[in-house]
C-alpha positions as CSV (number, residue, x, y, z in Angstrom):
1,M,30.3,33.0,-22.9
2,S,31.6,30.0,-20.9
3,T,31.3,26.5,-22.1
4,L,29.0,24.1,-20.4
5,A,31.9,22.3,-18.7
6,E,33.0,25.5,-17.0
7,K,29.6,26.3,-15.5
8,K,28.4,25.2,-12.1
9,C,25.1,23.4,-11.5
10,A,22.4,25.6,-10.0
11,P,20.3,24.2,-7.1
12,C,17.0,22.9,-8.5
13,E,14.0,22.3,-6.2
14,G,11.4,22.0,-8.9
15,G,8.7,24.4,-9.7
16,V,10.3,25.2,-13.1
17,P,9.6,23.4,-16.3
18,A,12.0,20.9,-17.9
19,L,13.8,22.0,-21.0
20,D,11.7,21.5,-24.2
21,R,13.1,19.6,-27.1
22,N,14.3,22.7,-28.9
23,A,16.3,24.0,-25.9
24,A,17.7,20.5,-25.3
25,Q,18.8,20.2,-29.0
26,V,20.6,23.6,-28.8
27,L,22.6,22.4,-25.7
28,M,23.2,19.0,-27.4
29,Q,25.4,20.9,-29.9
30,Q,27.9,21.6,-27.1
31,L,28.3,17.9,-26.2
32,E,30.2,15.1,-27.8
33,P,28.1,13.1,-30.3
34,R,28.0,10.1,-27.9
35,W,25.2,11.8,-26.0
36,K,21.6,11.1,-27.1
37,L,18.2,12.4,-26.0
38,A,16.3,9.5,-24.5
39,D,12.9,8.8,-23.0
40,D,11.1,11.4,-25.2
41,T,13.8,14.0,-24.3
42,R,13.4,13.4,-20.6
43,R,17.0,12.0,-20.3
44,L,20.5,12.5,-21.6
45,K,22.3,9.2,-22.1
46,A,25.7,8.1,-23.3
47,E,27.7,4.9,-23.6
48,F,31.5,4.6,-23.0
49,S,33.9,1.8,-23.9
50,F,37.2,1.0,-22.2
51,R,40.0,-1.5,-22.5
52,N,39.5,-3.3,-19.2
53,Y,37.8,-3.2,-15.9
54,S,40.4,-1.0,-14.2
55,R,39.9,1.8,-16.7
56,T,36.1,1.4,-16.6
57,L,36.1,1.6,-12.8
58,A,38.4,4.6,-12.7
59,F,36.1,6.4,-15.2
60,V,33.0,5.5,-13.1
61,N,34.6,6.8,-9.9
62,A,35.7,10.1,-11.7
63,A,32.1,10.6,-13.1
64,A,30.7,9.9,-9.6
65,Y,33.1,12.6,-8.2
66,V,31.7,15.1,-10.7
67,A,28.2,14.2,-9.6
68,V,29.1,14.7,-5.9
69,Q,30.8,18.0,-6.6
70,E,27.8,19.3,-8.5
71,D,25.2,17.7,-6.2
72,H,23.6,16.3,-9.3
73,H,23.5,12.5,-9.6
74,P,23.0,10.3,-12.7
75,D,22.2,6.7,-13.1
76,I,25.4,4.8,-13.9
77,S,25.6,1.2,-15.0
78,F,28.8,-0.5,-15.9
79,G,30.5,-3.8,-16.6
80,Y,34.0,-5.1,-17.5
81,D,34.6,-2.7,-20.4
82,Y,31.6,-0.4,-20.7
83,C,29.7,2.3,-18.8
84,T,26.4,3.9,-19.5
85,I,25.5,7.2,-17.9
86,S,22.0,8.8,-17.8
87,W,21.4,12.3,-16.6
88,W,18.1,14.0,-15.8
89,T,16.8,16.4,-13.2
90,H,14.5,14.5,-10.8
91,A,12.9,17.7,-9.5
92,V,11.6,18.7,-12.9
93,D,11.1,15.1,-14.2
94,G,13.1,16.0,-17.3
95,L,16.2,17.8,-18.5
96,S,17.7,21.0,-17.1
97,E,20.9,22.8,-17.9
98,N,22.5,21.0,-15.0
99,D,22.3,17.7,-17.0
100,F,24.2,19.2,-19.9
101,I,26.8,20.8,-17.6
102,C,27.5,17.4,-16.0
103,A,27.6,15.6,-19.3
104,A,30.1,18.2,-20.6
105,R,32.3,17.5,-17.6
106,V,32.1,13.8,-18.1
107,D,33.1,14.4,-21.8
108,R,36.2,16.0,-20.5
109,L,37.0,13.0,-18.4
110,A,36.4,10.6,-21.3
111,D,38.5,12.7,-23.6
112,G,41.3,13.0,-21.1
113,K,41.1,16.8,-20.8
């Protein structure tokens, strides 16, 4: 079995249900504790802290690169020494495995792996 970070996002055009709370909680176990279920389990959200703006911006650009490579795009907000990332699958108006794959890849960036 591959880890989430080793998987690729599958195209999602809708027509399938979003993950329910139980399925989301099972996948949460494969992510760093920084990730939280938000908006009644419709989003996956994490906050990151950095030493300065340069490190924050480098992380944001690396996370954006992950999003472009997977064609799965989060909301990202950031300031001088922080970044917040929120994943969800627009086509299902909730969470899909794609959100957890991308979160796991961002975890690797944050942990320097």
